[in-house]
C-alpha atoms as a printed R data frame, in Angstrom:
   type eleno elety resid chain resno        x      y       z
1  ATOM     1    CA   MET     A     1  -89.674 16.602 168.036
2  ATOM     2    CA   ALA     A     2  -92.825 18.139 169.548
3  ATOM     3    CA   PHE     A     3  -94.794 16.748 166.782
4  ATOM     4    CA   ARG     A     4  -95.447 13.363 165.106
5  ATOM     5    CA   VAL     A     5  -94.557 13.355 161.097
6  ATOM     6    CA   VAL     A     6  -97.225 11.770 159.170
7  ATOM     7    CA   TYR     A     7  -96.926 11.191 155.348
8  ATOM     8    CA   THR     A     8  -99.444 11.281 152.749
9  ATOM     9    CA   TYR     A     9  -99.271  8.415 150.202
10 ATOM    10    CA   HIS     A    10  -97.788 10.772 147.553
11 ATOM    11    CA   ALA     A    11  -95.123 11.883 149.839
12 ATOM    12    CA   LEU     A    12  -94.326  8.108 150.413
13 ATOM    13    CA   GLN     A    13  -93.935  7.519 146.758
14 ATOM    14    CA   LYS     A    14  -91.774 10.511 146.064
15 ATOM    15    CA   PHE     A    15  -89.196 10.197 148.852
16 ATOM    16    CA   ASP     A    16  -88.893  6.591 147.378
17 ATOM    17    CA   GLU     A    17  -89.001  7.469 143.883
18 ATOM    18    CA   ARG     A    18  -86.551 10.412 144.509
19 ATOM    19    CA   ARG     A    19  -84.206  8.368 146.900
20 ATOM    20    CA   ILE     A    20  -84.825 10.747 149.585
21 ATOM    21    CA   ARG     A    21  -84.072  9.428 153.122
22 ATOM    22    CA   LEU     A    22  -86.626  9.828 156.185
23 ATOM    23    CA   ASP     A    23  -84.116 10.991 158.334
24 ATOM    24    CA   TRP     A    24  -83.344 14.223 155.987
25 ATOM    25    CA   ILE     A    25  -86.891 14.791 155.796
26 ATOM    26    CA   GLU     A    26  -87.011 14.885 159.680
27 ATOM    27    CA   ARG     A    27  -84.043 16.778 159.883
28 ATOM    28    CA   THR     A    28  -85.505 19.459 157.753
29 ATOM    29    CA   LEU     A    29  -88.783 19.442 159.487
30 ATOM    30    CA   GLY     A    30  -87.079 19.618 162.943
31 ATOM    31    CA   ASP     A    31  -84.230 22.066 161.896
32 ATOM    32    CA   PRO     A    32  -84.774 23.918 158.907
33 ATOM    33    CA   ASP     A    33  -82.418 26.350 157.443
34 ATOM    34    CA   GLU     A    34  -85.795 28.322 156.389
35 ATOM    35    CA   VAL     A    35  -89.386 28.172 156.475
36 ATOM    36    CA   GLU     A    36  -91.818 30.109 154.397
37 ATOM    37    CA   PRO     A    37  -95.707 29.505 153.399
38 ATOM    38    CA   ASP     A    38  -96.530 28.019 150.365
39 ATOM    39    CA   PRO     A    39  -97.414 30.862 147.804
40 ATOM    40    CA   THR     A    40 -100.102 29.357 146.207
41 ATOM    41    CA   GLN     A    41 -101.912 26.918 148.665
42 ATOM    42    CA   PRO     A    42 -103.166 28.649 151.980
43 ATOM    43    CA   GLY     A    43 -102.132 26.854 155.149
44 ATOM    44    CA   VAL     A    44  -99.486 24.803 153.612
45 ATOM    45    CA   MET     A    45  -95.529 25.406 154.712
46 ATOM    46    CA   CYS     A    46  -92.197 25.016 153.192
47 ATOM    47    CA   ALA     A    47  -89.517 23.834 154.958
48 ATOM    48    CA   PHE     A    48  -85.978 23.794 153.162
49 ATOM    49    CA   LYS     A    49  -82.710 22.331 154.349
50 ATOM    50    CA   ALA     A    50  -79.246 22.080 152.656
51 ATOM    51    CA   ILE     A    51  -78.345 18.309 152.702
52 ATOM    52    CA   PRO     A    52  -74.646 17.680 152.914
53 ATOM    53    CA   GLU     A    53  -75.229 13.945 151.829
54 ATOM    54    CA   ARG     A    54  -76.176 15.091 148.448
55 ATOM    55    CA   ASP     A    55  -73.474 17.785 147.943
56 ATOM    56    CA   PHE     A    56  -75.520 20.257 150.073
57 ATOM    57    CA   ARG     A    57  -78.481 20.302 147.277
58 ATOM    58    CA   VAL     A    58  -81.684 22.039 149.107
59 ATOM    59    CA   LEU     A    59  -84.671 19.625 150.326
60 ATOM    60    CA   ARG     A    60  -87.880 21.054 150.126
61 ATOM    61    CA   VAL     A    61  -90.323 19.552 152.623
62 ATOM    62    CA   VAL     A    62  -94.162 20.741 151.708
63 ATOM    63    CA   TYR     A    63  -96.258 20.115 154.885
64 ATOM    64    CA   VAL     A    64  -99.404 20.906 156.965
65 ATOM    65    CA   ASP     A    65  -99.308 21.353 160.653
66 ATOM    66    CA   GLU     A    66 -102.741 19.721 161.894
67 ATOM    67    CA   HIS     A    67 -102.690 19.771 166.083
68 ATOM    68    CA   ASP     A    68  -99.688 17.938 167.212
69 ATOM    69    CA   GLU     A    69  -99.095 16.260 163.496
70 ATOM    70    CA   ARG     A    70  -97.191 17.582 160.895
71 ATOM    71    CA   ARG     A    71  -98.388 16.006 157.498
72 ATOM    72    CA   VAL     A    72  -95.952 15.830 154.934
73 ATOM    73    CA   ILE     A    73  -97.526 16.541 151.372
74 ATOM    74    CA   THR     A    74  -94.360 16.167 149.113
75 ATOM    75    CA   VAL     A    75  -90.401 16.388 149.358
76 ATOM    76    CA   PHE     A    76  -88.115 17.044 146.250
77 ATOM    77    CA   PHE     A    77  -84.548 18.830 146.083
78 ATOM    78    CA   ASP     A    78  -85.479 22.321 144.804
79 ATOM    79    CA   ARG     A    79  -83.055 23.207 141.767
80 ATOM    80    CA   ARG     A    80  -84.023 26.974 142.379
81 ATOM    81    CA   ARG     A    81  -82.473 26.919 145.646
82 ATOM    82    CA   ARG     A    82  -79.274 27.119 146.711
83 ATOM    83    CA   ARG     A    83  -77.557 26.975 150.312
């Protein structure tokens, strides 16, 4: 990856609580199926990736690009998305 991944405290809590592996997050950021701007927060992006290890549920990683860093705000499996 050409960027360093940094996690907010909230993101660290949520991926642990939701049993989301770090490699899934990094896979989503490095090779997303889709990327779109967050509709409610300017400058915030959402990356989506179907995760085979979780029956192809779609992982949403919400982040902000800052220089050479990608700051992850939160992560969750998006129930509204299908692969």
